[in-house]
C-alpha positions as CSV (number, residue, x, y, z in Angstrom):
1,M,107.9,88.4,145.9
2,A,107.3,89.1,142.2
3,D,103.7,89.2,140.9
4,S,102.4,86.2,139.1
5,V,99.8,85.3,136.5
6,Q,96.7,84.1,138.3
7,R,94.0,83.7,135.6
8,I,93.6,83.7,131.8
9,E,90.2,84.1,130.1
10,C,89.2,84.0,126.4
11,F,86.4,85.7,124.6
12,V,85.2,85.6,121.0
13,V,83.4,88.8,119.8
14,S,81.6,89.1,116.4
15,I,80.6,92.5,115.2
16,P,78.2,92.7,112.2
17,R,79.1,94.7,109.2
18,A,77.0,95.9,106.3
19,T,79.5,95.2,103.5
20,P,81.8,92.1,103.6
21,Y,85.5,92.6,104.0
22,L,87.1,93.7,100.7
23,G,83.8,94.9,99.3
24,P,80.5,93.7,97.8
25,L,80.2,90.1,96.6
26,A,81.3,89.4,93.0
27,E,79.3,87.3,90.5
28,G,79.4,83.7,91.6
29,E,80.3,84.5,95.3
30,R,77.9,83.6,98.1
31,I,77.7,83.6,101.9
32,N,77.7,80.0,103.1
33,A,75.8,78.5,106.0
34,K,78.5,79.5,108.5
35,G,78.7,83.1,107.4
36,Y,81.8,82.9,105.3
37,V,82.4,84.0,101.7
38,L,84.9,82.3,99.4
39,R,86.5,85.0,97.3
40,K,87.0,83.6,93.8
41,G,89.9,86.0,93.1
42,N,92.2,84.2,95.5
43,R,90.2,81.2,96.6
44,T,90.4,82.3,100.2
45,L,87.7,82.2,102.9
46,Y,86.6,85.5,104.7
47,P,84.1,86.1,107.4
48,T,81.2,88.4,106.8
49,Q,81.5,89.9,110.3
50,D,84.4,91.3,112.2
51,R,85.4,88.5,114.5
52,S,88.2,88.7,117.1
53,I,89.6,86.7,120.0
54,L,90.3,88.6,123.2
55,V,92.4,87.3,126.1
56,K,92.2,88.8,129.6
57,L,95.2,88.0,131.8
58,T,94.9,88.8,135.6
59,T,97.8,88.7,138.0
60,A,97.8,87.8,141.7
61,D,98.1,91.5,142.6
62,G,95.2,92.5,140.3
63,A,96.9,93.8,137.2
64,V,95.0,93.1,134.0
65,G,96.6,92.6,130.6
66,W,94.6,92.4,127.4
67,G,95.6,90.5,124.3
68,E,94.0,89.9,121.0
69,T,94.4,87.7,117.9
70,Y,92.5,86.7,114.8
71,G,89.1,85.1,115.1
72,I,88.5,85.2,111.3
73,C,88.0,81.5,110.8
74,A,87.1,78.8,113.4
75,P,87.8,81.0,116.4
76,T,87.2,78.2,118.9
77,A,90.2,76.4,117.5
78,V,92.3,79.2,119.0
79,T,90.4,79.5,122.3
80,S,90.8,75.7,122.8
81,I,94.5,75.9,122.3
82,I,94.8,78.8,124.8
83,E,92.5,77.1,127.4
84,D,93.7,73.5,127.1
85,L,97.4,74.0,126.3
86,L,98.8,77.4,127.0
87,A,97.0,78.9,130.0
88,P,97.9,76.1,132.4
89,E,101.6,76.6,131.6
90,V,101.4,80.4,132.1
91,V,99.5,80.6,135.3
92,G,101.9,81.0,138.2
93,R,104.6,82.6,136.0
94,D,106.1,86.0,136.5
95,P,104.6,88.2,133.7
96,F,108.0,90.0,133.3
97,D,109.4,86.7,132.0
98,V,107.3,87.3,128.9
99,A,110.0,86.5,126.2
100,N,110.9,83.3,128.1
101,I,107.3,82.4,128.4
102,Y,106.8,82.8,124.6
103,E,109.8,80.5,123.9
104,D,108.6,77.9,126.4
105,L,105.1,77.8,124.9
106,Y,106.5,77.7,121.4
107,D,108.8,74.7,122.3
108,M,105.8,72.7,123.7
109,M,104.4,72.0,120.3
110,H,106.8,73.0,117.5
111,V,108.1,69.4,117.1
112,R,104.5,68.4,116.3
113,G,104.5,70.9,113.4
114,C,102.6,73.6,115.4
115,F,104.9,76.5,114.7
116,G,102.3,78.7,112.9
117,G,98.6,78.9,112.1
118,F,96.1,78.7,115.0
119,Y,98.8,77.8,117.5
120,G,100.9,80.8,116.5
121,D,97.9,83.1,116.8
122,A,97.1,81.7,120.3
123,L,100.7,82.4,121.3
124,A,100.4,86.0,120.0
125,A,97.3,86.7,122.1
126,I,99.0,85.5,125.3
127,D,102.1,87.4,124.5
128,I,100.3,90.7,123.9
129,A,98.4,90.3,127.2
130,L,101.6,89.6,129.1
131,W,103.3,92.7,127.7
132,D,100.2,94.8,128.5
133,A,100.2,93.5,132.1
134,C,103.9,94.3,132.4
135,G,103.2,97.9,131.3
136,K,100.4,98.2,133.8
137,I,102.6,96.9,136.7
138,A,105.5,99.2,135.7
139,N,103.2,102.1,134.9
140,L,104.9,102.5,131.6
141,P,103.7,102.4,128.0
142,L,104.7,99.4,126.0
143,S,107.0,101.5,123.8
144,K,109.1,102.3,126.8
145,L,109.4,98.7,127.8
146,L,110.7,98.0,124.2
147,G,113.4,100.6,124.3
148,G,111.8,104.0,123.8
149,Q,109.3,105.7,121.6
150,R,110.6,107.6,118.6
151,Y,107.3,108.6,117.1
152,R,104.0,109.8,118.6
153,Q,102.4,109.9,115.2
154,I,102.8,107.4,112.4
155,P,101.8,107.9,108.7
156,A,98.8,105.8,107.8
157,Y,98.0,104.5,104.4
158,V,94.4,103.8,103.4
159,S,94.0,100.0,102.9
160,G,91.1,98.8,100.8
161,L,88.6,100.6,98.8
162,P,85.4,98.6,99.3
163,R,83.3,99.8,96.4
164,A,81.9,97.8,93.5
165,S,83.7,99.4,90.5
166,V,87.0,101.1,89.6
167,S,85.3,104.5,89.2
168,E,83.6,104.2,92.6
169,R,86.9,103.1,94.2
170,C,88.7,106.1,92.7
171,E,86.0,108.3,94.1
172,L,86.4,106.8,97.5
173,A,90.2,107.2,97.3
174,R,89.8,110.9,96.5
175,E,87.6,111.3,99.5
176,W,90.3,110.0,101.7
177,Q,92.9,112.2,100.0
178,A,90.8,115.2,100.8
179,K,91.0,114.2,104.4
180,G,94.8,114.4,104.4
181,F,95.8,110.8,103.5
182,R,98.4,110.3,100.8
183,G,99.0,106.5,100.8
184,F,96.5,104.0,99.3
185,K,96.4,100.3,98.8
186,F,93.9,98.5,96.5
187,A,93.1,94.7,96.5
188,A,93.8,92.8,93.3
189,V,91.4,90.1,94.4
190,V,88.5,92.4,93.7
191,S,90.0,94.2,90.7
192,H,87.4,92.7,88.4
193,E,88.1,95.2,85.7
194,G,91.8,94.4,85.7
195,V,94.6,95.2,88.2
196,V,96.6,97.3,85.7
197,T,93.4,99.2,84.7
198,E,92.8,100.0,88.4
199,M,96.3,101.1,89.0
200,E,96.2,103.4,86.0
201,A,92.8,104.8,87.1
202,L,93.9,105.5,90.7
203,R,97.1,107.3,89.5
204,R,95.0,109.5,87.3
205,A,92.5,110.2,90.1
206,L,95.1,110.8,92.9
207,G,97.9,112.6,91.0
208,G,101.6,112.0,91.1
209,D,102.3,112.7,94.7
210,A,100.2,109.8,96.2
211,D,101.8,106.5,97.2
212,I,99.8,103.7,95.6
213,M,100.3,100.1,96.6
214,V,98.7,96.8,95.5
215,D,97.9,93.7,97.5
216,M,98.2,90.8,95.0
217,H,96.9,88.2,97.5
218,W,99.4,85.4,96.7
219,K,97.5,84.4,93.5
220,H,100.2,84.6,90.8
221,T,103.1,82.6,89.5
222,A,106.4,84.4,89.5
223,A,106.2,85.0,85.7
224,E,102.6,86.3,86.0
225,A,103.5,88.6,88.9
226,C,106.6,90.0,87.1
227,A,104.5,90.9,84.0
228,L,101.7,92.6,86.1
229,I,104.1,94.5,88.3
230,E,106.1,95.7,85.3
231,D,102.9,97.1,83.7
232,M,101.9,98.8,87.0
233,S,105.4,100.2,87.5
234,A,104.7,102.6,84.6
235,H,102.2,104.3,86.9
236,K,104.6,104.7,89.8
237,L,103.6,101.7,92.0
238,Y,105.0,102.1,95.6
239,F,105.0,98.4,96.4
240,A,103.5,95.1,95.4
241,E,102.4,92.9,98.3
242,A,102.2,89.1,98.3
243,P,102.7,88.5,94.6
244,C,103.2,84.7,94.9
245,A,101.9,81.8,97.0
246,P,103.1,82.1,100.6
247,E,105.0,78.8,100.4
248,D,106.7,79.8,97.1
249,I,109.9,81.4,98.5
250,D,111.8,80.8,95.2
251,G,109.0,82.5,93.2
252,L,109.0,85.5,95.6
253,A,112.8,85.8,95.4
254,E,112.6,85.7,91.6
255,V,110.0,88.5,91.5
256,A,112.0,90.6,93.9
257,A,115.1,90.2,91.7
258,K,113.5,91.0,88.4
259,V,111.2,94.0,89.1
260,V,112.1,97.5,90.0
261,V,109.1,97.9,92.4
262,P,109.7,97.0,96.1
263,I,108.2,93.7,97.0
264,A,106.3,93.5,100.4
265,A,105.6,90.3,102.3
266,G,105.0,89.0,105.8
267,E,101.5,89.3,107.0
268,E,101.1,85.6,107.3
269,W,104.3,85.0,109.2
270,R,104.2,84.1,112.9
271,T,107.9,83.9,113.8
272,V,111.3,85.3,113.0
273,Y,112.2,81.9,111.5
274,E,109.8,82.5,108.6
275,A,111.2,86.0,108.1
276,R,114.8,84.7,108.1
277,Q,114.2,82.4,105.1
278,R,112.8,85.2,103.0
279,L,115.3,87.9,104.1
280,Q,118.3,85.6,103.4
281,R,117.0,85.1,99.9
282,R,116.4,88.9,99.4
283,A,112.9,87.9,98.5
284,C,111.4,91.2,99.7
285,S,112.5,94.7,100.6
286,I,109.5,95.5,102.7
287,V,108.5,93.4,105.7
288,Q,104.9,93.4,107.0
289,P,104.6,91.8,110.4
290,E,101.0,91.4,111.6
291,M,100.8,91.9,115.4
292,G,97.7,89.7,115.6
293,H,99.8,86.8,114.3
294,T,103.2,87.5,115.8
295,G,102.5,89.0,119.2
296,V,104.9,91.6,120.5
297,T,107.9,89.4,121.1
298,Q,108.1,88.0,117.5
299,F,107.0,91.4,116.0
300,V,110.1,93.0,117.5
301,R,112.4,90.2,116.5
302,I,111.1,90.2,112.9
303,A,111.5,94.0,112.7
304,Q,115.0,94.0,114.1
305,M,116.1,91.3,111.7
306,A,114.5,93.2,108.8
307,Q,116.5,96.3,109.8
308,A,119.7,94.2,109.9
309,F,119.0,93.3,106.3
310,H,118.3,97.0,105.5
311,C,114.7,96.3,104.7
312,R,111.8,98.7,105.6
313,V,109.1,97.6,108.0
314,I,105.5,98.5,107.1
315,P,103.2,96.6,109.5
316,H,100.1,94.8,108.3
317,A,96.9,95.4,110.3
318,A,93.5,93.9,109.5
319,I,90.4,92.7,111.4
320,G,90.4,93.3,115.1
321,V,88.8,95.5,117.8
322,G,92.0,97.5,118.2
323,I,94.0,95.8,120.9
324,F,96.6,94.2,118.6
325,Q,96.5,97.4,116.6
326,A,97.5,99.4,119.7
327,A,100.4,96.9,120.3
328,S,101.5,97.3,116.7
329,L,101.6,101.1,116.9
330,H,103.6,101.0,120.1
331,A,106.2,98.5,118.8
332,Y,106.4,100.3,115.4
333,S,107.0,103.6,117.1
334,T,110.3,102.3,118.5
335,L,111.9,101.6,115.1
336,V,114.4,103.9,113.4
337,H,112.3,104.1,110.3
338,A,108.5,104.2,110.3
339,P,107.3,105.2,106.8
340,W,103.8,103.7,106.8
341,H,101.4,101.7,108.9
342,E,98.3,100.0,107.4
343,Y,95.0,101.6,108.1
344,Q,92.0,99.3,107.7
345,H,89.5,102.1,107.8
346,S,86.4,100.0,107.3
347,V,87.3,98.1,110.5
348,F,89.3,100.5,112.6
349,D,87.0,103.5,112.7
350,R,83.8,101.6,113.5
351,N,85.4,99.4,116.1
352,L,87.0,102.3,118.0
353,E,83.6,102.9,119.7
354,F,84.0,99.5,121.4
355,V,87.4,100.3,123.2
356,E,88.7,102.8,125.6
357,T,91.8,104.5,124.2
358,T,93.4,107.7,122.9
359,M,94.4,105.8,119.7
360,A,93.0,107.4,116.6
361,C,93.7,107.9,112.9
362,R,93.1,111.4,111.5
363,D,94.6,113.6,108.8
364,G,96.8,110.9,107.5
365,F,98.4,109.8,110.8
366,F,97.9,107.3,113.6
367,S,98.4,108.6,117.1
368,V,100.1,106.1,119.3
369,P,97.9,105.3,122.4
370,E,98.8,106.9,125.7
371,G,98.8,105.3,129.1
372,P,100.5,102.3,130.7
373,G,100.8,99.1,128.8
374,L,99.0,99.2,125.4
375,G,96.8,102.1,126.4
376,I,93.6,100.3,125.4
377,A,90.9,98.2,126.9
378,P,87.5,96.9,125.8
379,A,84.6,99.2,126.5
380,E,81.4,97.9,128.1
381,S,79.7,98.3,124.8
382,L,81.8,95.6,123.2
383,W,80.4,92.7,125.3
384,Q,77.0,92.9,123.5
385,Y,78.9,91.1,120.7
386,R,80.4,88.4,122.7
387,V,79.6,85.0,121.3
388,A,81.8,82.7,123.4
């Protein structure tokens, strides 16, 4: 008789950090009563701690799979969805039916409009945990279950330069360059001295061989984005990420058609259905699936569709303790082309001490974790930060 899912548990962890995500507070920004900061640059709420949601899935035969998704805002919304809606429908299922389980859970609520957001994140956490359990049962790494690993090391680009001024951010970028990194992304939302000014300064500081990217944080109209990207292209911009509002598919397609710089998008997508709408419009040439939003099943489907449209895949990776990061590296290592994977150094490096894994990022490269499943599990030290 096949093994079956016996129990699913949720945990919220919140790890303090000295400097808020994206860097020091700007003039007029404040931390509110719930510990969030509203960034004026893109009118978006961010936590001042590293918060994440972990899922522990245990099978009847004792295999344990770990999943993770975002706990950035209102984390109990996600845990309630898992505990009240998803877990009862997964318990008793064969974990190797993981893709079928994802589709069944998706179908339960999509006619009610729940095909993204918190519901999609909850699906992602369950999906990652199921794939991890499958790897543990089969005694194989996730990459083998997905068709085979092509890369043991993956180039990492430094994402975010959390310093207060352009000169300080350039200095930080040079420090990373000295450590062997050659890709860098800066955040337009905190480019208070001007995004073109920062691009020009980084190019001067890093030289002609560095790949420099910009995250434009969905804050511009198509016309505004085209003008800014054109100015930055004079300084050899590698890609421009999220130039227009996420719902503005027409605007994204207009930017992609008018500028010579590759346009990247996709961190907010949960499913291949969202990817298809953009890819059919040729609205981007770089797709950025975020494992914490997609889970393994949708990550792979998005990546395969992107390849069918001859687009490059460069995964997004933000706040987490490392579990969905490990899943992302495994899935990415199976693709034909793996030019870059995002490296959120201010989160990744510190949080490694709270997990057991061989995963690391050194000298400009990620090492794909070894061992069955994801090759990662929470360390005992993580549970001091459990809040729910």
